[in-house]
PQR file of N, CA, C, O and H, with PARSE charges and radii, in Angstrom:
ATOM      1  N   MET A   1      12.482  16.133  34.758 -0.4000 1.5000
ATOM      2  CA  MET A   1      13.561  16.619  33.920 -0.0000 2.0000
ATOM      3  C   MET A   1      13.616  18.139  34.014  0.5500 1.7000
ATOM      4  O   MET A   1      12.590  18.807  34.138 -0.5500 1.4000
ATOM      5  N   PRO A   2      14.821  18.665  33.953 -0.5600 1.5000
ATOM      6  CA  PRO A   2      14.973  20.126  34.022  0.2800 2.0000
ATOM      7  C   PRO A   2      14.291  20.831  32.846  0.5500 1.7000
ATOM      8  O   PRO A   2      14.218  20.284  31.746 -0.5500 1.4000
ATOM      9  N   LYS A   3      13.800  22.028  33.082 -0.4000 1.5000
ATOM     10  CA  LYS A   3      13.157  22.824  32.035 -0.0000 2.0000
ATOM     11  C   LYS A   3      14.175  23.636  31.241  0.5500 1.7000
ATOM     12  O   LYS A   3      14.022  23.826  30.034 -0.5500 1.4000
ATOM     13  H   LYS A   3      13.860  22.473  33.976  0.4000 1.0000
ATOM     14  N   ASP A   4      15.214  24.113  31.923 -0.4000 1.5000
ATOM     15  CA  ASP A   4      16.249  24.902  31.269 -0.0000 2.0000
ATOM     16  C   ASP A   4      17.008  24.021  30.270  0.5500 1.7000
ATOM     17  O   ASP A   4      17.461  22.938  30.640 -0.5500 1.4000
ATOM     18  H   ASP A   4      15.339  23.959  32.903  0.4000 1.0000
ATOM     19  N   PRO A   5      17.157  24.460  29.011 -0.5600 1.5000
ATOM     20  CA  PRO A   5      17.796  23.616  28.000  0.2800 2.0000
ATOM     21  C   PRO A   5      19.225  23.180  28.343  0.5500 1.7000
ATOM     22  O   PRO A   5      19.598  22.044  28.051 -0.5500 1.4000
ATOM     23  N   ILE A   6      20.016  24.039  28.943 -0.4000 1.5000
ATOM     24  CA  ILE A   6      21.397  23.670  29.281 -0.0000 2.0000
ATOM     25  C   ILE A   6      21.420  22.652  30.416  0.5500 1.7000
ATOM     26  O   ILE A   6      22.195  21.696  30.378 -0.5500 1.4000
ATOM     27  H   ILE A   6      19.712  24.962  29.180  0.4000 1.0000
ATOM     28  N   MET A   7      20.581  22.850  31.414 -0.4000 1.5000
ATOM     29  CA  MET A   7      20.487  21.867  32.506 -0.0000 2.0000
ATOM     30  C   MET A   7      19.933  20.541  31.972  0.5500 1.7000
ATOM     31  O   MET A   7      20.366  19.465  32.383 -0.5500 1.4000
ATOM     32  H   MET A   7      19.951  23.626  31.444  0.4000 1.0000
ATOM     33  N   LEU A   8      18.978  20.635  31.058 -0.4000 1.5000
ATOM     34  CA  LEU A   8      18.411  19.441  30.434 -0.0000 2.0000
ATOM     35  C   LEU A   8      19.489  18.684  29.668  0.5500 1.7000
ATOM     36  O   LEU A   8      19.567  17.459  29.759 -0.5500 1.4000
ATOM     37  H   LEU A   8      18.626  21.509  30.723  0.4000 1.0000
ATOM     38  N   LEU A   9      20.304  19.385  28.931 -0.4000 1.5000
ATOM     39  CA  LEU A   9      21.398  18.774  28.178 -0.0000 2.0000
ATOM     40  C   LEU A   9      22.315  17.986  29.109  0.5500 1.7000
ATOM     41  O   LEU A   9      22.642  16.831  28.839 -0.5500 1.4000
ATOM     42  H   LEU A   9      20.240  20.380  28.857  0.4000 1.0000
ATOM     43  N   SER A  10      22.717  18.606  30.181 -0.4000 1.5000
ATOM     44  CA  SER A  10      23.594  17.950  31.144 -0.0000 2.0000
ATOM     45  C   SER A  10      22.927  16.712  31.739  0.5500 1.7000
ATOM     46  O   SER A  10      23.545  15.651  31.833 -0.5500 1.4000
ATOM     47  H   SER A  10      22.452  19.545  30.399  0.4000 1.0000
ATOM     48  N   TYR A  11      21.681  16.852  32.135 -0.4000 1.5000
ATOM     49  CA  TYR A  11      20.946  15.736  32.727 -0.0000 2.0000
ATOM     50  C   TYR A  11      20.828  14.571  31.738  0.5500 1.7000
ATOM     51  O   TYR A  11      21.126  13.425  32.077 -0.5500 1.4000
ATOM     52  H   TYR A  11      21.179  17.714  32.059  0.4000 1.0000
ATOM     53  N   VAL A  12      20.391  14.877  30.516 -0.4000 1.5000
ATOM     54  CA  VAL A  12      20.160  13.827  29.519 -0.0000 2.0000
ATOM     55  C   VAL A  12      21.464  13.123  29.167  0.5500 1.7000
ATOM     56  O   VAL A  12      21.502  11.893  29.121 -0.5500 1.4000
ATOM     57  H   VAL A  12      20.149  15.807  30.240  0.4000 1.0000
ATOM     58  N   ASN A  13      22.526  13.871  28.920 -0.4000 1.5000
ATOM     59  CA  ASN A  13      23.794  13.224  28.572 -0.0000 2.0000
ATOM     60  C   ASN A  13      24.328  12.373  29.719  0.5500 1.7000
ATOM     61  O   ASN A  13      24.909  11.315  29.479 -0.5500 1.4000
ATOM     62  H   ASN A  13      22.495  14.870  28.958  0.4000 1.0000
ATOM     63  N   THR A  14      24.143  12.809  30.939 -0.4000 1.5000
ATOM     64  CA  THR A  14      24.561  12.006  32.089 -0.0000 2.0000
ATOM     65  C   THR A  14      23.747  10.722  32.166  0.5500 1.7000
ATOM     66  O   THR A  14      24.301   9.646  32.390 -0.5500 1.4000
ATOM     67  H   THR A  14      23.670  13.669  31.133  0.4000 1.0000
ATOM     68  N   GLN A  15      22.443  10.829  31.983 -0.4000 1.5000
ATOM     69  CA  GLN A  15      21.584   9.645  32.012 -0.0000 2.0000
ATOM     70  C   GLN A  15      21.959   8.675  30.893  0.5500 1.7000
ATOM     71  O   GLN A  15      22.020   7.464  31.109 -0.5500 1.4000
ATOM     72  H   GLN A  15      21.993  11.704  31.801  0.4000 1.0000
ATOM     73  N   LEU A  16      22.208   9.209  29.699 -0.4000 1.5000
ATOM     74  CA  LEU A  16      22.599   8.351  28.576 -0.0000 2.0000
ATOM     75  C   LEU A  16      23.923   7.654  28.868  0.5500 1.7000
ATOM     76  O   LEU A  16      24.074   6.465  28.588 -0.5500 1.4000
ATOM     77  H   LEU A  16      22.157  10.192  29.523  0.4000 1.0000
ATOM     78  N   ARG A  17      24.855   8.366  29.414 -0.4000 1.5000
ATOM     79  CA  ARG A  17      26.173   7.792  29.729 -0.0000 2.0000
ATOM     80  C   ARG A  17      26.083   6.709  30.804  0.5500 1.7000
ATOM     81  O   ARG A  17      26.703   5.651  30.694 -0.5500 1.4000
ATOM     82  H   ARG A  17      24.733   9.332  29.641  0.4000 1.0000
ATOM     83  N   ASP A  18      25.301   6.995  31.841 -0.4000 1.5000
ATOM     84  CA  ASP A  18      25.307   6.121  33.018 -0.0000 2.0000
ATOM     85  C   ASP A  18      24.253   5.022  33.032  0.5500 1.7000
ATOM     86  O   ASP A  18      24.440   3.998  33.690 -0.5500 1.4000
ATOM     87  H   ASP A  18      24.797   7.854  31.931  0.4000 1.0000
ATOM     88  N   HIS A  19      23.136   5.219  32.309 -0.4000 1.5000
ATOM     89  CA  HIS A  19      22.018   4.291  32.496 -0.0000 2.0000
ATOM     90  C   HIS A  19      21.355   3.745  31.235  0.5500 1.7000
ATOM     91  O   HIS A  19      20.689   2.712  31.307 -0.5500 1.4000
ATOM     92  H   HIS A  19      22.984   6.051  31.775  0.4000 1.0000
ATOM     93  N   TYR A  20      21.509   4.390  30.096 -0.4000 1.5000
ATOM     94  CA  TYR A  20      20.726   4.001  28.914 -0.0000 2.0000
ATOM     95  C   TYR A  20      21.616   3.790  27.697  0.5500 1.7000
ATOM     96  O   TYR A  20      22.593   4.510  27.488 -0.5500 1.4000
ATOM     97  H   TYR A  20      22.049   5.229  30.037  0.4000 1.0000
ATOM     98  N   SER A  21      21.263   2.795  26.906 -0.4000 1.5000
ATOM     99  CA  SER A  21      22.041   2.488  25.708 -0.0000 2.0000
ATOM    100  C   SER A  21      21.565   3.263  24.486  0.5500 1.7000
ATOM    101  O   SER A  21      22.208   3.227  23.436 -0.5500 1.4000
ATOM    102  H   SER A  21      20.470   2.210  27.076  0.4000 1.0000
ATOM    103  N   SER A  22      20.431   3.970  24.620 -0.4000 1.5000
ATOM    104  CA  SER A  22      19.933   4.766  23.489 -0.0000 2.0000
ATOM    105  C   SER A  22      18.971   5.842  24.002  0.5500 1.7000
ATOM    106  O   SER A  22      18.468   5.776  25.123 -0.5500 1.4000
ATOM    107  H   SER A  22      19.909   3.999  25.472  0.4000 1.0000
ATOM    108  N   LEU A  23      18.739   6.818  23.153 -0.4000 1.5000
ATOM    109  CA  LEU A  23      17.786   7.869  23.483 -0.0000 2.0000
ATOM    110  C   LEU A  23      16.377   7.299  23.595  0.5500 1.7000
ATOM    111  O   LEU A  23      15.595   7.743  24.436 -0.5500 1.4000
ATOM    112  H   LEU A  23      19.148   6.872  22.242  0.4000 1.0000
ATOM    113  N   ASP A  24      16.048   6.328  22.762 -0.4000 1.5000
ATOM    114  CA  ASP A  24      14.723   5.696  22.847 -0.0000 2.0000
ATOM    115  C   ASP A  24      14.516   5.027  24.201  0.5500 1.7000
ATOM    116  O   ASP A  24      13.429   5.112  24.773 -0.5500 1.4000
ATOM    117  H   ASP A  24      16.682   5.968  22.079  0.4000 1.0000
ATOM    118  N   ASP A  25      15.543   4.366  24.716 -0.4000 1.5000
ATOM    119  CA  ASP A  25      15.445   3.725  26.034 -0.0000 2.0000
ATOM    120  C   ASP A  25      15.200   4.763  27.130  0.5500 1.7000
ATOM    121  O   ASP A  25      14.356   4.566  28.004 -0.5500 1.4000
ATOM    122  H   ASP A  25      16.426   4.297  24.251  0.4000 1.0000
ATOM    123  N   LEU A  26      15.937   5.856  27.076 -0.4000 1.5000
ATOM    124  CA  LEU A  26      15.773   6.914  28.068 -0.0000 2.0000
ATOM    125  C   LEU A  26      14.356   7.484  28.008  0.5500 1.7000
ATOM    126  O   LEU A  26      13.702   7.635  29.040 -0.5500 1.4000
ATOM    127  H   LEU A  26      16.623   6.016  26.366  0.4000 1.0000
ATOM    128  N   CYS A  27      13.883   7.798  26.810 -0.4000 1.5000
ATOM    129  CA  CYS A  27      12.557   8.398  26.652 -0.0000 2.0000
ATOM    130  C   CYS A  27      11.455   7.452  27.138  0.5500 1.7000
ATOM    131  O   CYS A  27      10.504   7.886  27.787 -0.5500 1.4000
ATOM    132  H   CYS A  27      14.414   7.676  25.971  0.4000 1.0000
ATOM    133  N   ALA A  28      11.582   6.181  26.829 -0.4000 1.5000
ATOM    134  CA  ALA A  28      10.582   5.207  27.274 -0.0000 2.0000
ATOM    135  C   ALA A  28      10.573   5.100  28.793  0.5500 1.7000
ATOM    136  O   ALA A  28       9.509   5.069  29.411 -0.5500 1.4000
ATOM    137  H   ALA A  28      12.354   5.828  26.302  0.4000 1.0000
ATOM    138  N   SER A  29      11.732   5.044  29.381 -0.4000 1.5000
ATOM    139  CA  SER A  29      11.836   4.912  30.826 -0.0000 2.0000
ATOM    140  C   SER A  29      11.346   6.152  31.565  0.5500 1.7000
ATOM    141  O   SER A  29      10.692   6.044  32.602 -0.5500 1.4000
ATOM    142  H   SER A  29      12.597   5.069  28.879  0.4000 1.0000
ATOM    143  N   GLU A  30      11.664   7.333  31.027 -0.4000 1.5000
ATOM    144  CA  GLU A  30      11.312   8.598  31.671 -0.0000 2.0000
ATOM    145  C   GLU A  30       9.927   9.110  31.263  0.5500 1.7000
ATOM    146  O   GLU A  30       9.439  10.091  31.824 -0.5500 1.4000
ATOM    147  H   GLU A  30      12.196   7.420  30.185  0.4000 1.0000
ATOM    148  N   GLY A  31       9.290   8.447  30.283 -0.4000 1.5000
ATOM    149  CA  GLY A  31       7.982   8.892  29.819 -0.0000 2.0000
ATOM    150  C   GLY A  31       8.036  10.235  29.093  0.5500 1.7000
ATOM    151  O   GLY A  31       7.156  11.083  29.249 -0.5500 1.4000
ATOM    152  H   GLY A  31       9.686   7.650  29.827  0.4000 1.0000
ATOM    153  N   VAL A  32       9.086  10.404  28.301 -0.4000 1.5000
ATOM    154  CA  VAL A  32       9.320  11.666  27.601 -0.0000 2.0000
ATOM    155  C   VAL A  32       9.121  11.468  26.105  0.5500 1.7000
ATOM    156  O   VAL A  32       9.491  10.427  25.561 -0.5500 1.4000
ATOM    157  H   VAL A  32       9.801   9.715  28.175  0.4000 1.0000
ATOM    158  N   ASP A  33       8.543  12.450  25.443 -0.4000 1.5000
ATOM    159  CA  ASP A  33       8.389  12.418  23.996 -0.0000 2.0000
ATOM    160  C   ASP A  33       9.738  12.759  23.358  0.5500 1.7000
ATOM    161  O   ASP A  33      10.283  13.841  23.576 -0.5500 1.4000
ATOM    162  H   ASP A  33       8.243  13.295  25.884  0.4000 1.0000
ATOM    163  N   ARG A  34      10.258  11.833  22.578 -0.4000 1.5000
ATOM    164  CA  ARG A  34      11.587  12.023  21.985 -0.0000 2.0000
ATOM    165  C   ARG A  34      11.646  13.262  21.096  0.5500 1.7000
ATOM    166  O   ARG A  34      12.605  14.031  21.164 -0.5500 1.4000
ATOM    167  H   ARG A  34       9.815  10.954  22.401  0.4000 1.0000
ATOM    168  N   ALA A  35      10.638  13.455  20.272 -0.4000 1.5000
ATOM    169  CA  ALA A  35      10.635  14.608  19.358 -0.0000 2.0000
ATOM    170  C   ALA A  35      10.673  15.924  20.129  0.5500 1.7000
ATOM    171  O   ALA A  35      11.381  16.852  19.739 -0.5500 1.4000
ATOM    172  H   ALA A  35       9.859  12.830  20.217  0.4000 1.0000
ATOM    173  N   GLU A  36       9.918  16.007  21.213 -0.4000 1.5000
ATOM    174  CA  GLU A  36       9.919  17.225  22.026 -0.0000 2.0000
ATOM    175  C   GLU A  36      11.281  17.453  22.680  0.5500 1.7000
ATOM    176  O   GLU A  36      11.769  18.582  22.733 -0.5500 1.4000
ATOM    177  H   GLU A  36       9.342  15.253  21.529  0.4000 1.0000
ATOM    178  N   LEU A  37      11.882  16.388  23.169 -0.4000 1.5000
ATOM    179  CA  LEU A  37      13.202  16.491  23.790 -0.0000 2.0000
ATOM    180  C   LEU A  37      14.237  16.959  22.766  0.5500 1.7000
ATOM    181  O   LEU A  37      15.022  17.868  23.036 -0.5500 1.4000
ATOM    182  H   LEU A  37      11.485  15.471  23.126  0.4000 1.0000
ATOM    183  N   GLU A  38      14.229  16.336  21.601 -0.4000 1.5000
ATOM    184  CA  GLU A  38      15.184  16.725  20.566 -0.0000 2.0000
ATOM    185  C   GLU A  38      14.950  18.166  20.107  0.5500 1.7000
ATOM    186  O   GLU A  38      15.909  18.889  19.836 -0.5500 1.4000
ATOM    187  H   GLU A  38      13.591  15.598  21.382  0.4000 1.0000
ATOM    188  N   GLU A  39      13.704  18.585  20.019 -0.4000 1.5000
ATOM    189  CA  GLU A  39      13.389  19.961  19.630 -0.0000 2.0000
ATOM    190  C   GLU A  39      13.918  20.951  20.660  0.5500 1.7000
ATOM    191  O   GLU A  39      14.514  21.968  20.305 -0.5500 1.4000
ATOM    192  H   GLU A  39      12.925  17.998  20.239  0.4000 1.0000
ATOM    193  N   LYS A  40      13.700  20.651  21.925 -0.4000 1.5000
ATOM    194  CA  LYS A  40      14.163  21.558  22.986 -0.0000 2.0000
ATOM    195  C   LYS A  40      15.687  21.695  22.958  0.5500 1.7000
ATOM    196  O   LYS A  40      16.210  22.800  23.104 -0.5500 1.4000
ATOM    197  H   LYS A  40      13.216  19.825  22.214  0.4000 1.0000
ATOM    198  N   LEU A  41      16.391  20.594  22.774 -0.4000 1.5000
ATOM    199  CA  LEU A  41      17.850  20.665  22.753 -0.0000 2.0000
ATOM    200  C   LEU A  41      18.386  21.237  21.448  0.5500 1.7000
ATOM    201  O   LEU A  41      19.499  21.763  21.417 -0.5500 1.4000
ATOM    202  H   LEU A  41      15.966  19.697  22.655  0.4000 1.0000
ATOM    203  N   SER A  42      17.618  21.142  20.381 -0.4000 1.5000
ATOM    204  CA  SER A  42      18.057  21.763  19.124 -0.0000 2.0000
ATOM    205  C   SER A  42      18.030  23.287  19.237  0.5500 1.7000
ATOM    206  O   SER A  42      18.731  23.976  18.496 -0.5500 1.4000
ATOM    207  H   SER A  42      16.715  20.714  20.406  0.4000 1.0000
ATOM    208  N   GLN A  43      17.229  23.812  20.157 -0.4000 1.5000
ATOM    209  CA  GLN A  43      17.166  25.257  20.364 -0.0000 2.0000
ATOM    210  C   GLN A  43      18.487  25.808  20.896  0.5500 1.7000
ATOM    211  O   GLN A  43      18.760  26.999  20.751 -0.5500 1.4000
ATOM    212  H   GLN A  43      16.660  23.252  20.759  0.4000 1.0000
ATOM    213  N   VAL A  44      19.304  24.964  21.504 -0.4000 1.5000
ATOM    214  CA  VAL A  44      20.631  25.376  21.967 -0.0000 2.0000
ATOM    215  C   VAL A  44      21.720  24.683  21.135  0.5500 1.7000
ATOM    216  O   VAL A  44      22.845  24.479  21.592 -0.5500 1.4000
ATOM    217  H   VAL A  44      19.083  23.995  21.622  0.4000 1.0000
ATOM    218  N   ASP A  45      21.346  24.330  19.904 -0.4000 1.5000
ATOM    219  CA  ASP A  45      22.263  23.785  18.897 -0.0000 2.0000
ATOM    220  C   ASP A  45      22.892  22.445  19.261  0.5500 1.7000
ATOM    221  O   ASP A  45      24.072  22.224  18.991 -0.5500 1.4000
ATOM    222  H   ASP A  45      20.432  24.496  19.533  0.4000 1.0000
ATOM    223  N   TYR A  46      22.124  21.556  19.867 -0.4000 1.5000
ATOM    224  CA  TYR A  46      22.600  20.207  20.153 -0.0000 2.0000
ATOM    225  C   TYR A  46      21.714  19.206  19.441  0.5500 1.7000
ATOM    226  O   TYR A  46      20.493  19.353  19.401 -0.5500 1.4000
ATOM    227  H   TYR A  46      21.166  21.736  20.087  0.4000 1.0000
ATOM    228  N   ARG A  47      22.348  18.179  18.875 -0.4000 1.5000
ATOM    229  CA  ARG A  47      21.659  17.113  18.164 -0.0000 2.0000
ATOM    230  C   ARG A  47      22.116  15.782  18.739  0.5500 1.7000
ATOM    231  O   ARG A  47      23.248  15.644  19.202 -0.5500 1.4000
ATOM    232  H   ARG A  47      23.341  18.060  18.907  0.4000 1.0000
ATOM    233  N   TYR A  48      21.217  14.808  18.703 -0.4000 1.5000
ATOM    234  CA  TYR A  48      21.552  13.473  19.212 -0.0000 2.0000
ATOM    235  C   TYR A  48      22.438  12.744  18.211  0.5500 1.7000
ATOM    236  O   TYR A  48      22.138  12.692  17.018 -0.5500 1.4000
ATOM    237  H   TYR A  48      20.297  14.920  18.328  0.4000 1.0000
ATOM    238  N   ASP A  49      23.519  12.191  18.709 -0.4000 1.5000
ATOM    239  CA  ASP A  49      24.435  11.371  17.912 -0.0000 2.0000
ATOM    240  C   ASP A  49      24.306   9.939  18.421  0.5500 1.7000
ATOM    241  O   ASP A  49      24.776   9.616  19.512 -0.5500 1.4000
ATOM    242  H   ASP A  49      23.762  12.234  19.678  0.4000 1.0000
ATOM    243  N   ALA A  50      23.668   9.086  17.627 -0.4000 1.5000
ATOM    244  CA  ALA A  50      23.404   7.708  18.054 -0.0000 2.0000
ATOM    245  C   ALA A  50      24.693   6.916  18.265  0.5500 1.7000
ATOM    246  O   ALA A  50      24.757   6.073  19.160 -0.5500 1.4000
ATOM    247  H   ALA A  50      23.286   9.348  16.741  0.4000 1.0000
ATOM    248  N   LYS A  51      25.709   7.172  17.462 -0.4000 1.5000
ATOM    249  CA  LYS A  51      26.970   6.436  17.606 -0.0000 2.0000
ATOM    250  C   LYS A  51      27.647   6.762  18.938  0.5500 1.7000
ATOM    251  O   LYS A  51      28.235   5.887  19.575 -0.5500 1.4000
ATOM    252  H   LYS A  51      25.657   7.857  16.735  0.4000 1.0000
ATOM    253  N   LYS A  52      27.560   8.016  19.347 -0.4000 1.5000
ATOM    254  CA  LYS A  52      28.152   8.429  20.616 -0.0000 2.0000
ATOM    255  C   LYS A  52      27.179   8.290  21.774  0.5500 1.7000
ATOM    256  O   LYS A  52      27.575   8.364  22.937 -0.5500 1.4000
ATOM    257  H   LYS A  52      27.082   8.727  18.830  0.4000 1.0000
ATOM    258  N   ASN A  53      25.904   8.088  21.456 -0.4000 1.5000
ATOM    259  CA  ASN A  53      24.825   8.014  22.445 -0.0000 2.0000
ATOM    260  C   ASN A  53      24.832   9.231  23.370  0.5500 1.7000
ATOM    261  O   ASN A  53      24.806   9.112  24.595 -0.5500 1.4000
ATOM    262  H   ASN A  53      25.582   8.027  20.511  0.4000 1.0000
ATOM    263  N   ARG A  54      24.870  10.398  22.741 -0.4000 1.5000
ATOM    264  CA  ARG A  54      24.832  11.645  23.500 -0.0000 2.0000
ATOM    265  C   ARG A  54      24.472  12.800  22.571  0.5500 1.7000
ATOM    266  O   ARG A  54      24.553  12.686  21.348 -0.5500 1.4000
ATOM    267  H   ARG A  54      24.891  10.495  21.746  0.4000 1.0000
ATOM    268  N   PHE A  55      24.081  13.895  23.170 -0.4000 1.5000
ATOM    269  CA  PHE A  55      23.828  15.095  22.390 -0.0000 2.0000
ATOM    270  C   PHE A  55      25.142  15.833  22.231  0.5500 1.7000
ATOM    271  O   PHE A  55      25.875  16.039  23.198 -0.5500 1.4000
ATOM    272  H   PHE A  55      24.016  13.988  24.164  0.4000 1.0000
ATOM    273  N   VAL A  56      25.432  16.228  21.005 -0.4000 1.5000
ATOM    274  CA  VAL A  56      26.685  16.939  20.696 -0.0000 2.0000
ATOM    275  C   VAL A  56      26.380  18.229  19.953  0.5500 1.7000
ATOM    276  O   VAL A  56      27.297  18.971  19.602 -0.5500 1.4000
ATOM    277  H   VAL A  56      24.837  16.061  20.219  0.4000 1.0000
TER
END
């Protein structure tokens, strides 16, 4: 996964759109800690929206 928060945002939202039905599914598949991912993206003012299944 990209280290840069903006590149990470793009990567994660694309993965959620194309391959995963939830953030939990993505994190389990990629071996990523959900809390760490959400913290990193919150630094650039993005939060996960479960209804939209993307960071907004």
